[in-house]
mmJSON file of the N, C-alpha and C atoms, coordinates in Angstrom:
{"data_MODEL":{"atom_site":{
"group_PDB":["ATOM","ATOM","ATOM","ATOM","ATOM","ATOM","ATOM","ATOM","ATOM","ATOM","ATOM","ATOM","ATOM","ATOM","ATOM","ATOM","ATOM","ATOM","ATOM","ATOM","ATOM","ATOM","ATOM","ATOM","ATOM","ATOM","ATOM","ATOM","ATOM","ATOM","ATOM","ATOM","ATOM","ATOM","ATOM","ATOM","ATOM","ATOM","ATOM","ATOM","ATOM","ATOM","ATOM","ATOM","ATOM","ATOM","ATOM","ATOM","ATOM","ATOM","ATOM","ATOM","ATOM","ATOM","ATOM","ATOM","ATOM","ATOM","ATOM","ATOM","ATOM","ATOM","ATOM","ATOM","ATOM","ATOM","ATOM","ATOM","ATOM","ATOM","ATOM","ATOM","ATOM","ATOM","ATOM","ATOM","ATOM","ATOM","ATOM","ATOM","ATOM","ATOM","ATOM","ATOM","ATOM","ATOM","ATOM","ATOM","ATOM","ATOM","ATOM","ATOM","ATOM","ATOM","ATOM","ATOM","ATOM","ATOM","ATOM","ATOM","ATOM","ATOM","ATOM","ATOM","ATOM","ATOM","ATOM","ATOM","ATOM","ATOM","ATOM","ATOM","ATOM","ATOM","ATOM","ATOM","ATOM","ATOM","ATOM","ATOM","ATOM","ATOM","ATOM","ATOM","ATOM","ATOM","ATOM","ATOM","ATOM","ATOM","ATOM","ATOM","ATOM","ATOM","ATOM","ATOM","ATOM","ATOM","ATOM","ATOM","ATOM","ATOM","ATOM","ATOM","ATOM","ATOM","ATOM","ATOM","ATOM","ATOM","ATOM","ATOM","ATOM","ATOM","ATOM","ATOM","ATOM","ATOM","ATOM","ATOM","ATOM","ATOM","ATOM","ATOM","ATOM","ATOM","ATOM","ATOM"],
"id":[1,2,3,4,5,6,7,8,9,10,11,12,13,14,15,16,17,18,19,20,21,22,23,24,25,26,27,28,29,30,31,32,33,34,35,36,37,38,39,40,41,42,43,44,45,46,47,48,49,50,51,52,53,54,55,56,57,58,59,60,61,62,63,64,65,66,67,68,69,70,71,72,73,74,75,76,77,78,79,80,81,82,83,84,85,86,87,88,89,90,91,92,93,94,95,96,97,98,99,100,101,102,103,104,105,106,107,108,109,110,111,112,113,114,115,116,117,118,119,120,121,122,123,124,125,126,127,128,129,130,131,132,133,134,135,136,137,138,139,140,141,142,143,144,145,146,147,148,149,150,151,152,153,154,155,156,157,158,159,160,161,162,163,164,165,166,167,168],
"type_symbol":["N","C","C","N","C","C","N","C","C","N","C","C","N","C","C","N","C","C","N","C","C","N","C","C","N","C","C","N","C","C","N","C","C","N","C","C","N","C","C","N","C","C","N","C","C","N","C","C","N","C","C","N","C","C","N","C","C","N","C","C","N","C","C","N","C","C","N","C","C","N","C","C","N","C","C","N","C","C","N","C","C","N","C","C","N","C","C","N","C","C","N","C","C","N","C","C","N","C","C","N","C","C","N","C","C","N","C","C","N","C","C","N","C","C","N","C","C","N","C","C","N","C","C","N","C","C","N","C","C","N","C","C","N","C","C","N","C","C","N","C","C","N","C","C","N","C","C","N","C","C","N","C","C","N","C","C","N","C","C","N","C","C","N","C","C","N","C","C"],
"label_atom_id":["N","CA","C","N","CA","C","N","CA","C","N","CA","C","N","CA","C","N","CA","C","N","CA","C","N","CA","C","N","CA","C","N","CA","C","N","CA","C","N","CA","C","N","CA","C","N","CA","C","N","CA","C","N","CA","C","N","CA","C","N","CA","C","N","CA","C","N","CA","C","N","CA","C","N","CA","C","N","CA","C","N","CA","C","N","CA","C","N","CA","C","N","CA","C","N","CA","C","N","CA","C","N","CA","C","N","CA","C","N","CA","C","N","CA","C","N","CA","C","N","CA","C","N","CA","C","N","CA","C","N","CA","C","N","CA","C","N","CA","C","N","CA","C","N","CA","C","N","CA","C","N","CA","C","N","CA","C","N","CA","C","N","CA","C","N","CA","C","N","CA","C","N","CA","C","N","CA","C","N","CA","C","N","CA","C","N","CA","C","N","CA","C","N","CA","C"],
"label_alt_id":[null,null,null,null,null,null,null,null,null,null,null,null,null,null,null,null,null,null,null,null,null,null,null,null,null,null,null,null,null,null,null,null,null,null,null,null,null,null,null,null,null,null,null,null,null,null,null,null,null,null,null,null,null,null,null,null,null,null,null,null,null,null,null,null,null,null,null,null,null,null,null,null,null,null,null,null,null,null,null,null,null,null,null,null,null,null,null,null,null,null,null,null,null,null,null,null,null,null,null,null,null,null,null,null,null,null,null,null,null,null,null,null,null,null,null,null,null,null,null,null,null,null,null,null,null,null,null,null,null,null,null,null,null,null,null,null,null,null,null,null,null,null,null,null,null,null,null,null,null,null,null,null,null,null,null,null,null,null,null,null,null,null,null,null,null,null,null,null],
"label_comp_id":["UNK","UNK","UNK","UNK","UNK","UNK","UNK","UNK","UNK","UNK","UNK","UNK","UNK","UNK","UNK","UNK","UNK","UNK","UNK","UNK","UNK","UNK","UNK","UNK","UNK","UNK","UNK","UNK","UNK","UNK","UNK","UNK","UNK","UNK","UNK","UNK","UNK","UNK","UNK","UNK","UNK","UNK","UNK","UNK","UNK","UNK","UNK","UNK","UNK","UNK","UNK","UNK","UNK","UNK","UNK","UNK","UNK","UNK","UNK","UNK","UNK","UNK","UNK","UNK","UNK","UNK","UNK","UNK","UNK","UNK","UNK","UNK","UNK","UNK","UNK","UNK","UNK","UNK","UNK","UNK","UNK","UNK","UNK","UNK","UNK","UNK","UNK","UNK","UNK","UNK","UNK","UNK","UNK","UNK","UNK","UNK","UNK","UNK","UNK","UNK","UNK","UNK","UNK","UNK","UNK","UNK","UNK","UNK","UNK","UNK","UNK","UNK","UNK","UNK","UNK","UNK","UNK","UNK","UNK","UNK","UNK","UNK","UNK","UNK","UNK","UNK","UNK","UNK","UNK","UNK","UNK","UNK","UNK","UNK","UNK","UNK","UNK","UNK","UNK","UNK","UNK","UNK","UNK","UNK","UNK","UNK","UNK","UNK","UNK","UNK","UNK","UNK","UNK","UNK","UNK","UNK","UNK","UNK","UNK","UNK","UNK","UNK","UNK","UNK","UNK","UNK","UNK","UNK"],
"label_asym_id":["A","A","A","A","A","A","A","A","A","A","A","A","A","A","A","A","A","A","A","A","A","A","A","A","A","A","A","A","A","A","A","A","A","A","A","A","A","A","A","A","A","A","A","A","A","A","A","A","A","A","A","A","A","A","A","A","A","A","A","A","A","A","A","A","A","A","A","A","A","A","A","A","A","A","A","A","A","A","A","A","A","A","A","A","A","A","A","A","A","A","A","A","A","A","A","A","A","A","A","A","A","A","A","A","A","A","A","A","A","A","A","A","A","A","A","A","A","A","A","A","A","A","A","A","A","A","A","A","A","A","A","A","A","A","A","A","A","A","A","A","A","A","A","A","A","A","A","A","A","A","A","A","A","A","A","A","A","A","A","A","A","A","A","A","A","A","A","A"],
"label_entity_id":["1","1","1","1","1","1","1","1","1","1","1","1","1","1","1","1","1","1","1","1","1","1","1","1","1","1","1","1","1","1","1","1","1","1","1","1","1","1","1","1","1","1","1","1","1","1","1","1","1","1","1","1","1","1","1","1","1","1","1","1","1","1","1","1","1","1","1","1","1","1","1","1","1","1","1","1","1","1","1","1","1","1","1","1","1","1","1","1","1","1","1","1","1","1","1","1","1","1","1","1","1","1","1","1","1","1","1","1","1","1","1","1","1","1","1","1","1","1","1","1","1","1","1","1","1","1","1","1","1","1","1","1","1","1","1","1","1","1","1","1","1","1","1","1","1","1","1","1","1","1","1","1","1","1","1","1","1","1","1","1","1","1","1","1","1","1","1","1"],
"label_seq_id":[1,1,1,2,2,2,3,3,3,4,4,4,5,5,5,6,6,6,7,7,7,8,8,8,9,9,9,10,10,10,11,11,11,12,12,12,13,13,13,14,14,14,15,15,15,16,16,16,17,17,17,18,18,18,19,19,19,20,20,20,21,21,21,22,22,22,23,23,23,24,24,24,25,25,25,26,26,26,27,27,27,28,28,28,29,29,29,30,30,30,31,31,31,32,32,32,33,33,33,34,34,34,35,35,35,36,36,36,37,37,37,38,38,38,39,39,39,40,40,40,41,41,41,42,42,42,43,43,43,44,44,44,45,45,45,46,46,46,47,47,47,48,48,48,49,49,49,50,50,50,51,51,51,52,52,52,53,53,53,54,54,54,55,55,55,56,56,56],
"pdbx_PDB_ins_code":[null,null,null,null,null,null,null,null,null,null,null,null,null,null,null,null,null,null,null,null,null,null,null,null,null,null,null,null,null,null,null,null,null,null,null,null,null,null,null,null,null,null,null,null,null,null,null,null,null,null,null,null,null,null,null,null,null,null,null,null,null,null,null,null,null,null,null,null,null,null,null,null,null,null,null,null,null,null,null,null,null,null,null,null,null,null,null,null,null,null,null,null,null,null,null,null,null,null,null,null,null,null,null,null,null,null,null,null,null,null,null,null,null,null,null,null,null,null,null,null,null,null,null,null,null,null,null,null,null,null,null,null,null,null,null,null,null,null,null,null,null,null,null,null,null,null,null,null,null,null,null,null,null,null,null,null,null,null,null,null,null,null,null,null,null,null,null,null],
"Cartn_x":[0.965,0.395,0.994,0.799,0.998,0.622,1.106,0.525,1.201,-0.002,0.799,1.337,2.478,2.738,3.327,3.663,4.082,5.087,6.709,7.566,8.1,8.479,8.469,9.777,11.241,12.48,12.233,11.91,11.81,13.101,14.136,15.224,16.149,15.757,16.67,15.444,13.982,13.042,12.936,12.445,11.664,10.169,9.271,7.747,7.09,6.306,5.988,4.86,3.568,2.198,1.206,-0.04,0.192,-2.186,-2.843,-3.586,-4.813,-5.347,-5.746,-6.866,-7.542,-8.867,-8.161,-8.863,-8.424,-10.542,-10.596,-11.441,-11.462,-11.716,-12.32,-12.279,-12.945,-12.754,-11.979,-10.848,-9.746,-8.611,-8.695,-8.337,-9.435,-9.977,-11.179,-11.658,-11.629,-12.559,-13.666,-15.202,-16.375,-16.65,-16.699,-17.387,-18.388,-18.426,-19.005,-20.542,-21.671,-22.653,-23.743,-24.389,-25.349,-26.772,-27.379,-28.822,-29.751,-29.087,-29.81,-29.88,-28.378,-28.272,-28.333,-28.732,-29.463,-28.523,-26.834,-26.002,-24.952,-24.081,-23.527,-22.09,-20.885,-19.845,-19.479,-18.733,-18.243,-17.221,-17.024,-16.291,-14.768,-15.205,-13.744,-13.775,-12.054,-12.037,-10.961,-10.904,-10.308,-9.071,-7.43,-6.57,-5.346,-5.166,-4.454,-3.664,-2.306,-1.089,0.132,0.817,2.253,3.325,4.182,5.395,6.558,7.145,8.045,9.157,10.41,11.787,12.544,13.571,14.03,15.855,16.517,18.183,18.263,18.773,18.999,21.004],
"Cartn_y":[-1.079,0.118,1.491,1.92,3.222,4.526,4.952,6.031,7.579,8.786,9.72,10.586,11.734,12.034,12.923,13.761,15.377,15.281,15.794,15.6,16.919,17.664,18.646,18.48,19.5,19.399,21.294,20.681,21.403,21.59,22.654,22.498,20.622,20.456,18.884,17.956,18.301,17.403,17.38,15.673,15.923,14.862,15.55,15.221,15.058,13.854,12.664,12.729,13.624,13.187,12.351,12.116,11.758,11.47,11.739,11.678,10.673,8.898,8.425,7.855,6.816,5.913,4.938,3.779,2.701,1.396,1.002,-0.341,-1.67,-1.707,-2.628,-3.614,-4.33,-4.972,-5.55,-4.713,-4.994,-6.159,-5.867,-6.806,-7.856,-8.244,-9.367,-9.186,-8.187,-7.892,-7.639,-7.873,-7.155,-6.322,-5.219,-4.155,-4.72,-4.112,-4.322,-4.279,-4.711,-4.196,-5.144,-3.449,-4.963,-3.815,-5.018,-4.867,-5.181,-6.142,-6.745,-6.101,-4.916,-4.422,-3.352,-2.525,-1.148,-0.366,-1.053,0.234,-0.399,0.065,-0.563,0.609,0.351,0.753,0.725,1.52,1.975,1.05,0.971,0.143,0.687,2.17,2.897,3.631,3.585,4.22,5.069,6.802,7.546,7.213,7.484,7.245,8.93,9.164,9.678,9.888,10.05,9.773,11.313,11.44,12.263,11.808,11.456,10.904,11.859,12.319,13.005,12.272,12.74,11.988,13.459,13.276,14.248,13.247,14.425,13.804,13.306,12.547,11.819,12.07],
"Cartn_z":[0.588,0.117,-0.325,-0.959,-0.898,-0.47,0.161,1.454,1.031,0.393,0.421,1.443,1.668,2.531,2.629,3.481,3.406,4.482,4.461,5.071,5.503,6.931,6.939,8.002,7.561,8.444,9.065,10.371,11.522,12.44,11.899,13.155,13.256,14.182,14.367,14.366,14.228,13.923,12.085,11.899,11.02,11.219,10.763,10.497,10.192,9.519,8.868,8.839,7.901,8.346,7.14,7.21,6.393,6.729,5.665,5.567,4.963,4.939,4.439,4.21,3.614,3.704,2.984,3.626,3.757,4.054,2.833,3.04,4.303,5.358,6.098,4.982,3.882,2.985,2.641,1.698,1.081,2.033,2.909,3.854,4.87,4.263,4.14,5.833,6.43,7.286,6.927,8.02,7.593,8.682,8.16,9.35,10.182,11.504,12.28,12.459,13.108,13.041,13.968,14.322,15.982,16.58,16.507,16.942,15.646,15.096,13.821,12.774,12.534,11.415,11.856,12.69,12.669,12.935,13.421,13.832,13.192,12.554,11.606,11.297,11.442,10.95,9.76,9.193,7.517,7.892,5.953,5.875,5.318,5.181,4.799,6.07,5.987,7.241,7.075,7.957,7.907,8.761,8.526,8.775,8.808,9.973,10.028,11.018,10.263,11.665,11.019,12.32,12.361,13.298,12.624,12.811,13.409,14.484,14.486,14.823,14.804,14.54,15.519,16.498,16.588,17.16,16.808,16.65,17.812,18.134,19.431,20.18],
"occupancy":[1.0,1.0,1.0,1.0,1.0,1.0,1.0,1.0,1.0,1.0,1.0,1.0,1.0,1.0,1.0,1.0,1.0,1.0,1.0,1.0,1.0,1.0,1.0,1.0,1.0,1.0,1.0,1.0,1.0,1.0,1.0,1.0,1.0,1.0,1.0,1.0,1.0,1.0,1.0,1.0,1.0,1.0,1.0,1.0,1.0,1.0,1.0,1.0,1.0,1.0,1.0,1.0,1.0,1.0,1.0,1.0,1.0,1.0,1.0,1.0,1.0,1.0,1.0,1.0,1.0,1.0,1.0,1.0,1.0,1.0,1.0,1.0,1.0,1.0,1.0,1.0,1.0,1.0,1.0,1.0,1.0,1.0,1.0,1.0,1.0,1.0,1.0,1.0,1.0,1.0,1.0,1.0,1.0,1.0,1.0,1.0,1.0,1.0,1.0,1.0,1.0,1.0,1.0,1.0,1.0,1.0,1.0,1.0,1.0,1.0,1.0,1.0,1.0,1.0,1.0,1.0,1.0,1.0,1.0,1.0,1.0,1.0,1.0,1.0,1.0,1.0,1.0,1.0,1.0,1.0,1.0,1.0,1.0,1.0,1.0,1.0,1.0,1.0,1.0,1.0,1.0,1.0,1.0,1.0,1.0,1.0,1.0,1.0,1.0,1.0,1.0,1.0,1.0,1.0,1.0,1.0,1.0,1.0,1.0,1.0,1.0,1.0,1.0,1.0,1.0,1.0,1.0,1.0],
"B_iso_or_equiv":[0.0,0.0,0.0,0.0,0.0,0.0,0.0,0.0,0.0,0.0,0.0,0.0,0.0,0.0,0.0,0.0,0.0,0.0,0.0,0.0,0.0,0.0,0.0,0.0,0.0,0.0,0.0,0.0,0.0,0.0,0.0,0.0,0.0,0.0,0.0,0.0,0.0,0.0,0.0,0.0,0.0,0.0,0.0,0.0,0.0,0.0,0.0,0.0,0.0,0.0,0.0,0.0,0.0,0.0,0.0,0.0,0.0,0.0,0.0,0.0,0.0,0.0,0.0,0.0,0.0,0.0,0.0,0.0,0.0,0.0,0.0,0.0,0.0,0.0,0.0,0.0,0.0,0.0,0.0,0.0,0.0,0.0,0.0,0.0,0.0,0.0,0.0,0.0,0.0,0.0,0.0,0.0,0.0,0.0,0.0,0.0,0.0,0.0,0.0,0.0,0.0,0.0,0.0,0.0,0.0,0.0,0.0,0.0,0.0,0.0,0.0,0.0,0.0,0.0,0.0,0.0,0.0,0.0,0.0,0.0,0.0,0.0,0.0,0.0,0.0,0.0,0.0,0.0,0.0,0.0,0.0,0.0,0.0,0.0,0.0,0.0,0.0,0.0,0.0,0.0,0.0,0.0,0.0,0.0,0.0,0.0,0.0,0.0,0.0,0.0,0.0,0.0,0.0,0.0,0.0,0.0,0.0,0.0,0.0,0.0,0.0,0.0,0.0,0.0,0.0,0.0,0.0,0.0],
"pdbx_formal_charge":[null,null,null,null,null,null,null,null,null,null,null,null,null,null,null,null,null,null,null,null,null,null,null,null,null,null,null,null,null,null,null,null,null,null,null,null,null,null,null,null,null,null,null,null,null,null,null,null,null,null,null,null,null,null,null,null,null,null,null,null,null,null,null,null,null,null,null,null,null,null,null,null,null,null,null,null,null,null,null,null,null,null,null,null,null,null,null,null,null,null,null,null,null,null,null,null,null,null,null,null,null,null,null,null,null,null,null,null,null,null,null,null,null,null,null,null,null,null,null,null,null,null,null,null,null,null,null,null,null,null,null,null,null,null,null,null,null,null,null,null,null,null,null,null,null,null,null,null,null,null,null,null,null,null,null,null,null,null,null,null,null,null,null,null,null,null,null,null],
"auth_seq_id":[1,1,1,2,2,2,3,3,3,4,4,4,5,5,5,6,6,6,7,7,7,8,8,8,9,9,9,10,10,10,11,11,11,12,12,12,13,13,13,14,14,14,15,15,15,16,16,16,17,17,17,18,18,18,19,19,19,20,20,20,21,21,21,22,22,22,23,23,23,24,24,24,25,25,25,26,26,26,27,27,27,28,28,28,29,29,29,30,30,30,31,31,31,32,32,32,33,33,33,34,34,34,35,35,35,36,36,36,37,37,37,38,38,38,39,39,39,40,40,40,41,41,41,42,42,42,43,43,43,44,44,44,45,45,45,46,46,46,47,47,47,48,48,48,49,49,49,50,50,50,51,51,51,52,52,52,53,53,53,54,54,54,55,55,55,56,56,56],
"auth_comp_id":["UNK","UNK","UNK","UNK","UNK","UNK","UNK","UNK","UNK","UNK","UNK","UNK","UNK","UNK","UNK","UNK","UNK","UNK","UNK","UNK","UNK","UNK","UNK","UNK","UNK","UNK","UNK","UNK","UNK","UNK","UNK","UNK","UNK","UNK","UNK","UNK","UNK","UNK","UNK","UNK","UNK","UNK","UNK","UNK","UNK","UNK","UNK","UNK","UNK","UNK","UNK","UNK","UNK","UNK","UNK","UNK","UNK","UNK","UNK","UNK","UNK","UNK","UNK","UNK","UNK","UNK","UNK","UNK","UNK","UNK","UNK","UNK","UNK","UNK","UNK","UNK","UNK","UNK","UNK","UNK","UNK","UNK","UNK","UNK","UNK","UNK","UNK","UNK","UNK","UNK","UNK","UNK","UNK","UNK","UNK","UNK","UNK","UNK","UNK","UNK","UNK","UNK","UNK","UNK","UNK","UNK","UNK","UNK","UNK","UNK","UNK","UNK","UNK","UNK","UNK","UNK","UNK","UNK","UNK","UNK","UNK","UNK","UNK","UNK","UNK","UNK","UNK","UNK","UNK","UNK","UNK","UNK","UNK","UNK","UNK","UNK","UNK","UNK","UNK","UNK","UNK","UNK","UNK","UNK","UNK","UNK","UNK","UNK","UNK","UNK","UNK","UNK","UNK","UNK","UNK","UNK","UNK","UNK","UNK","UNK","UNK","UNK","UNK","UNK","UNK","UNK","UNK","UNK"],
"auth_asym_id":["A","A","A","A","A","A","A","A","A","A","A","A","A","A","A","A","A","A","A","A","A","A","A","A","A","A","A","A","A","A","A","A","A","A","A","A","A","A","A","A","A","A","A","A","A","A","A","A","A","A","A","A","A","A","A","A","A","A","A","A","A","A","A","A","A","A","A","A","A","A","A","A","A","A","A","A","A","A","A","A","A","A","A","A","A","A","A","A","A","A","A","A","A","A","A","A","A","A","A","A","A","A","A","A","A","A","A","A","A","A","A","A","A","A","A","A","A","A","A","A","A","A","A","A","A","A","A","A","A","A","A","A","A","A","A","A","A","A","A","A","A","A","A","A","A","A","A","A","A","A","A","A","A","A","A","A","A","A","A","A","A","A","A","A","A","A","A","A"],
"auth_atom_id":["N","CA","C","N","CA","C","N","CA","C","N","CA","C","N","CA","C","N","CA","C","N","CA","C","N","CA","C","N","CA","C","N","CA","C","N","CA","C","N","CA","C","N","CA","C","N","CA","C","N","CA","C","N","CA","C","N","CA","C","N","CA","C","N","CA","C","N","CA","C","N","CA","C","N","CA","C","N","CA","C","N","CA","C","N","CA","C","N","CA","C","N","CA","C","N","CA","C","N","CA","C","N","CA","C","N","CA","C","N","CA","C","N","CA","C","N","CA","C","N","CA","C","N","CA","C","N","CA","C","N","CA","C","N","CA","C","N","CA","C","N","CA","C","N","CA","C","N","CA","C","N","CA","C","N","CA","C","N","CA","C","N","CA","C","N","CA","C","N","CA","C","N","CA","C","N","CA","C","N","CA","C","N","CA","C","N","CA","C","N","CA","C","N","CA","C"],
"pdbx_PDB_model_num":[1,1,1,1,1,1,1,1,1,1,1,1,1,1,1,1,1,1,1,1,1,1,1,1,1,1,1,1,1,1,1,1,1,1,1,1,1,1,1,1,1,1,1,1,1,1,1,1,1,1,1,1,1,1,1,1,1,1,1,1,1,1,1,1,1,1,1,1,1,1,1,1,1,1,1,1,1,1,1,1,1,1,1,1,1,1,1,1,1,1,1,1,1,1,1,1,1,1,1,1,1,1,1,1,1,1,1,1,1,1,1,1,1,1,1,1,1,1,1,1,1,1,1,1,1,1,1,1,1,1,1,1,1,1,1,1,1,1,1,1,1,1,1,1,1,1,1,1,1,1,1,1,1,1,1,1,1,1,1,1,1,1,1,1,1,1,1,1]
}}}
C-alpha cells in the first residue's frame, strides 16, 4: 500500500504526516454491525498519522 505523505524538516526534527482512507473489506475484514443491522460501522476508515523524529 502506498500512502501519500508530507515531510517537513523543522530544525532538529523531521515531521511526517499522512491522511488516507482504507477499506476494511480490502483486508478481509467485515465491518461490524449490531442490533440486527440497525447500527453499522462504515467500511471506509480514515487514517491520520503524524510521526516526529528527533536527533538523539
